[in-house]
C-alpha positions in Angstrom: -25.6 -28.2 2.8 -29.4 -28.5 2.5 -29.5 -29.7 6.1 -27.4 -26.7 7.2 -29.6 -24.2 5.4 -32.7 -25.9 6.8 -31.3 -25.6 10.3 -30.6 -21.9 9.9 -34.1 -21.4 8.5 -35.6 -23.2 11.6 -33.5 -21.1 14.0 -34.5 -17.8 12.3 -38.2 -18.8 12.3 -38.0 -19.8 15.9 -36.5 -16.4 16.7 -38.7 -14.2 14.6 -42.1 -16.0 14.9 -42.8 -14.7 18.4 -41.9 -11.1 17.4 -44.2 -11.3 14.4 -47.0 -12.7 16.5 -46.6 -9.9 19.1 -46.6 -7.3 16.4 -49.9 -8.8 15.0 -51.4 -8.8 18.6 -50.4 -5.1 19.0 -52.1 -4.2 15.8 -55.2 -6.1 16.8 -55.2 -4.4 20.3 -54.8 -1.0 18.6 -57.7 -1.7 16.3 -59.9 -2.7 19.3 -59.0 0.5 21.1 -59.8 2.6 18.0 -63.1 0.8 17.7 -64.1 1.4 21.3 -63.2 5.1 21.1 -65.2 5.5 17.8 -68.2 3.5 18.9 -68.6 4.6 22.6 -67.0 8.0 22.7 -67.4 9.7 19.3 -70.6 8.0 18.0 -72.0 7.0 21.3 -71.8 10.4 23.1 -71.6 12.9 20.3 -73.0 11.7 16.9 -75.6 9.1 17.7 -76.5 9.2 21.4 -76.1 5.4 21.6 -76.3 4.7 25.4 -75.7 1.0 24.9 -72.4 1.7 23.1 -71.5 4.2 25.8 -72.1 1.7 28.6 -70.1 -1.0 26.7 -67.1 1.2 26.0 -66.8 3.3 29.2 -66.0 1.9 32.6 -68.5 2.8 35.3 -65.7 4.6 37.2 -64.9 6.8 34.2 -64.3 10.5 34.9 -63.7 13.4 32.5 -61.3 15.9 34.0 -61.1 19.4 32.6 -59.1 22.4 33.8 -61.2 25.6 33.7 -59.6 29.0 32.9 -59.5 29.8 36.7 -57.6 26.6 37.4 -60.7 25.0 38.9 -60.9 21.3 38.1 -64.1 20.1 36.3 -65.0 16.5 37.1 -67.7 14.7 35.1 -68.5 11.1 35.9 -69.9 8.9 33.1 -73.3 8.7 34.7 -73.7 12.5 34.5 -72.5 12.5 30.9 -75.0 9.7 30.1 -77.8 11.9 31.6 -76.8 14.7 29.2 -77.0 12.2 26.3 -80.4 11.0 27.4 -81.6 14.7 27.7 -80.4 15.3 24.1 -82.1 12.1 22.9 -85.4 13.3 24.4 -84.9 16.7 22.8 -84.5 15.0 19.4 -80.9 16.2 18.9 -79.6 12.8 17.6 -78.2 12.0 15.2 -76.3 15.3 14.9 -76.4 17.3 11.7 -73.6 16.6 9.2 -72.0 20.0 9.7 -71.8 19.3 13.5 -70.6 15.7 13.2 -67.6 14.8 15.5 -64.7 12.9 14.1 -61.2 12.2 15.4 -57.7 11.7 14.1 -55.6 9.2 16.1 -52.2 10.7 16.8 -50.8 8.0 19.1 -51.9 4.9 20.9 -49.5 3.3 23.4 -50.2 -0.1 24.8 -48.5 -2.0 27.6 -50.2 -5.3 28.5 -53.7 -4.3 29.8 -53.3 -0.5 29.9 -53.4 1.9 27.0 -53.4 5.6 26.3 -54.7 7.4 23.2 -53.9 10.9 22.1 -56.5 12.1 19.6 -57.5 15.2 17.7 -61.2 16.0 18.2 -62.9 17.7 15.3 -66.4 19.2 15.2 -67.7 19.7 11.6 -64.1 19.1 10.4 -62.7 21.8 12.5 -60.0 20.9 15.1 -61.3 21.9 18.5 -59.6 19.7 21.2 -56.7 17.4 21.9 -57.9 14.6 24.0 -55.9 12.1 26.1 -57.8 9.0 26.9 -56.7 6.2 29.3 -58.0 2.7 28.9 -57.8 -0.7 30.7 -58.5 -4.1 29.1 -60.9 -6.2 31.0 -62.2 -9.7 30.3 -65.0 -8.2 28.2 -62.7 -5.8 26.3 -61.1 -2.3 26.4 -62.8 0.3 28.6 -62.2 4.1 28.6 -61.3 5.0 32.2 -60.7 8.8 32.0 -60.2 11.7 29.7 -58.2 14.9 30.0 -58.2 17.4 27.2 -56.8 20.7 25.9 -59.3 23.1 24.2 -57.9 24.9 21.2 -58.8 28.5 20.5 -61.5 28.9 17.9 -60.6 31.4 15.2 
């Protein structure tokens, strides 16, 4: 009887162990993605002006894509965005004042192998202003933000 129960336990462990390990990997990958978004995007670009974090978390081919009210597409490569950050640094606008601090709420992160997407709420001073959709790829040196599209919410 003990041998039978032991055999069943081994079978169950053999079946469920890979599932548990994959779930742990997914949590770890999600945490890495959250960290990249917070460090490079939120703190790097908006709160602290940390160009090292920006270069670490954004791929050099990154582009922000925005749809203007006249249906014209706005395209902003990362190098142009970095130039804006440097201009703000030189003007002494970092770190931002507490009432203008940017924060996010992660609504969803989907991961398939080396590709991920994140849907986030973008808040300025605690007020919801945008819904962002970020696409990421995992490279040998970690997750990189590849592009962003967004929806701007009406300010009341």
